[in-house]
C-alpha beads as a LAMMPS data file, in Angstrom:
LAMMPS data file: protein, C-alpha beads

123 atoms
122 bonds

1 atom types
1 bond types

-500.0 500.0 xlo xhi
-500.0 500.0 ylo yhi
-500.0 500.0 zlo zhi

Masses

1 110.0

Atoms # bond

1 1 1 255.437 -142.871 154.801
2 1 1 258.498 -145.193 154.543
3 1 1 257.989 -148.923 154.215
4 1 1 258.874 -149.905 157.732
5 1 1 256.518 -147.245 159.339
6 1 1 253.880 -148.307 156.873
7 1 1 254.275 -152.171 158.070
8 1 1 253.623 -150.854 161.685
9 1 1 250.584 -148.882 160.627
10 1 1 249.165 -152.029 158.813
11 1 1 249.882 -154.266 161.793
12 1 1 247.894 -151.721 164.020
13 1 1 244.943 -151.531 161.455
14 1 1 244.944 -155.336 161.197
15 1 1 244.675 -156.001 164.735
16 1 1 242.191 -153.346 165.390
17 1 1 239.867 -154.742 162.427
18 1 1 240.340 -158.275 163.799
19 1 1 239.123 -157.078 167.441
20 1 1 236.500 -154.950 165.998
21 1 1 235.020 -157.887 163.862
22 1 1 234.960 -160.264 166.950
23 1 1 233.369 -157.591 169.101
24 1 1 230.676 -156.892 166.857
25 1 1 229.674 -160.576 166.298
26 1 1 230.320 -161.588 169.823
27 1 1 229.292 -158.587 172.060
28 1 1 226.722 -156.761 169.880
29 1 1 228.902 -153.560 169.270
30 1 1 228.491 -151.470 166.172
31 1 1 230.524 -149.022 164.154
32 1 1 233.793 -147.997 165.690
33 1 1 232.536 -148.994 169.127
34 1 1 233.983 -151.718 171.208
35 1 1 232.978 -153.188 174.372
36 1 1 235.266 -152.493 177.603
37 1 1 237.077 -155.820 177.208
38 1 1 237.776 -155.537 173.830
39 1 1 238.880 -151.869 173.985
40 1 1 241.329 -152.838 176.783
41 1 1 242.693 -155.738 174.538
42 1 1 243.047 -153.017 171.600
43 1 1 244.951 -150.787 173.794
44 1 1 247.093 -153.444 175.095
45 1 1 247.954 -154.710 171.624
46 1 1 248.823 -151.114 170.558
47 1 1 251.075 -150.643 173.441
48 1 1 252.864 -154.089 172.770
49 1 1 253.274 -152.924 169.111
50 1 1 254.649 -149.507 170.182
51 1 1 257.162 -151.078 172.812
52 1 1 258.350 -154.106 170.558
53 1 1 261.887 -154.564 170.650
54 1 1 262.050 -155.091 166.910
55 1 1 260.846 -151.597 166.330
56 1 1 260.145 -150.958 162.627
57 1 1 261.559 -154.570 161.824
58 1 1 258.650 -156.037 163.920
59 1 1 257.550 -159.459 162.610
60 1 1 253.806 -160.575 162.883
61 1 1 253.126 -161.974 166.427
62 1 1 252.795 -165.517 165.141
63 1 1 256.412 -165.421 163.993
64 1 1 257.972 -163.654 166.962
65 1 1 260.383 -165.336 169.084
66 1 1 259.795 -162.931 172.013
67 1 1 256.219 -163.456 173.485
68 1 1 255.428 -160.151 175.002
69 1 1 251.662 -160.813 175.742
70 1 1 250.490 -161.668 179.328
71 1 1 249.072 -165.341 179.410
72 1 1 245.430 -163.992 179.634
73 1 1 245.820 -161.323 176.776
74 1 1 247.639 -163.890 174.477
75 1 1 244.460 -166.207 175.028
76 1 1 242.097 -163.567 174.295
77 1 1 243.959 -162.363 171.024
78 1 1 244.437 -165.971 170.092
79 1 1 240.581 -166.365 170.327
80 1 1 240.052 -163.296 168.398
81 1 1 242.456 -164.288 165.678
82 1 1 241.069 -167.642 165.197
83 1 1 237.639 -166.330 164.725
84 1 1 238.531 -163.198 162.767
85 1 1 241.376 -164.342 160.536
86 1 1 239.323 -166.324 158.091
87 1 1 236.697 -163.672 158.044
88 1 1 239.102 -161.128 157.337
89 1 1 239.505 -162.511 153.656
90 1 1 235.832 -161.345 153.187
91 1 1 235.749 -157.985 155.157
92 1 1 239.174 -156.820 154.465
93 1 1 240.785 -158.922 151.747
94 1 1 243.716 -156.527 150.992
95 1 1 244.684 -156.094 154.699
96 1 1 244.379 -159.979 155.261
97 1 1 246.460 -160.706 152.210
98 1 1 249.287 -158.357 153.133
99 1 1 249.245 -159.677 156.629
100 1 1 249.858 -163.207 155.330
101 1 1 252.511 -161.955 152.920
102 1 1 254.263 -159.983 155.909
103 1 1 254.134 -163.416 157.830
104 1 1 256.024 -164.983 155.105
105 1 1 258.837 -162.376 155.088
106 1 1 259.190 -162.218 158.736
107 1 1 261.207 -165.433 159.499
108 1 1 264.470 -164.140 157.721
109 1 1 264.215 -160.788 159.258
110 1 1 263.909 -162.255 162.865
111 1 1 266.910 -164.397 162.233
112 1 1 268.962 -161.348 160.930
113 1 1 267.846 -159.306 164.029
114 1 1 268.660 -161.835 166.468
115 1 1 272.272 -162.617 164.933
116 1 1 273.068 -158.792 165.066
117 1 1 271.789 -158.489 168.448
118 1 1 273.990 -161.442 169.541
119 1 1 276.964 -160.084 167.675
120 1 1 276.339 -156.611 169.312
121 1 1 276.188 -158.160 172.746
122 1 1 279.326 -160.338 172.403
123 1 1 281.522 -157.202 171.547

Bonds

1 1 1 2
2 1 2 3
3 1 3 4
4 1 4 5
5 1 5 6
6 1 6 7
7 1 7 8
8 1 8 9
9 1 9 10
10 1 10 11
11 1 11 12
12 1 12 13
13 1 13 14
14 1 14 15
15 1 15 16
16 1 16 17
17 1 17 18
18 1 18 19
19 1 19 20
20 1 20 21
21 1 21 22
22 1 22 23
23 1 23 24
24 1 24 25
25 1 25 26
26 1 26 27
27 1 27 28
28 1 28 29
29 1 29 30
30 1 30 31
31 1 31 32
32 1 32 33
33 1 33 34
34 1 34 35
35 1 35 36
36 1 36 37
37 1 37 38
38 1 38 39
39 1 39 40
40 1 40 41
41 1 41 42
42 1 42 43
43 1 43 44
44 1 44 45
45 1 45 46
46 1 46 47
47 1 47 48
48 1 48 49
49 1 49 50
50 1 50 51
51 1 51 52
52 1 52 53
53 1 53 54
54 1 54 55
55 1 55 56
56 1 56 57
57 1 57 58
58 1 58 59
59 1 59 60
60 1 60 61
61 1 61 62
62 1 62 63
63 1 63 64
64 1 64 65
65 1 65 66
66 1 66 67
67 1 67 68
68 1 68 69
69 1 69 70
70 1 70 71
71 1 71 72
72 1 72 73
73 1 73 74
74 1 74 75
75 1 75 76
76 1 76 77
77 1 77 78
78 1 78 79
79 1 79 80
80 1 80 81
81 1 81 82
82 1 82 83
83 1 83 84
84 1 84 85
85 1 85 86
86 1 86 87
87 1 87 88
88 1 88 89
89 1 89 90
90 1 90 91
91 1 91 92
92 1 92 93
93 1 93 94
94 1 94 95
95 1 95 96
96 1 96 97
97 1 97 98
98 1 98 99
99 1 99 100
100 1 100 101
101 1 101 102
102 1 102 103
103 1 103 104
104 1 104 105
105 1 105 106
106 1 106 107
107 1 107 108
108 1 108 109
109 1 109 110
110 1 110 111
111 1 111 112
112 1 112 113
113 1 113 114
114 1 114 115
115 1 115 116
116 1 116 117
117 1 117 118
118 1 118 119
119 1 119 120
120 1 120 121
121 1 121 122
122 1 122 123
């Protein structure tokens, strides 16, 4: 798997783990099971990742300039990330650390993408 596809795979794995952690603690689910609301958010998040305009250069959502989540879903995922983010360092430290590193790399990638897009549109 190339680096860019691996980045998307990690993004999906990270968001899935965060939702699972939240759901287990707040809704009493176990294993890979999610409640209906959390499963719907999981599916929505994966669809947003799949349809991201940045494709394989997708930044972490925190650093993204295009906010593609609906207001309701954005509020849900923010609550989940606020809860799960700090706990990820203990549950999945490797995944959490790589997510933080990806976030640091994102800003320059976003600027390059937007510049190229603007240049393409001006021609």
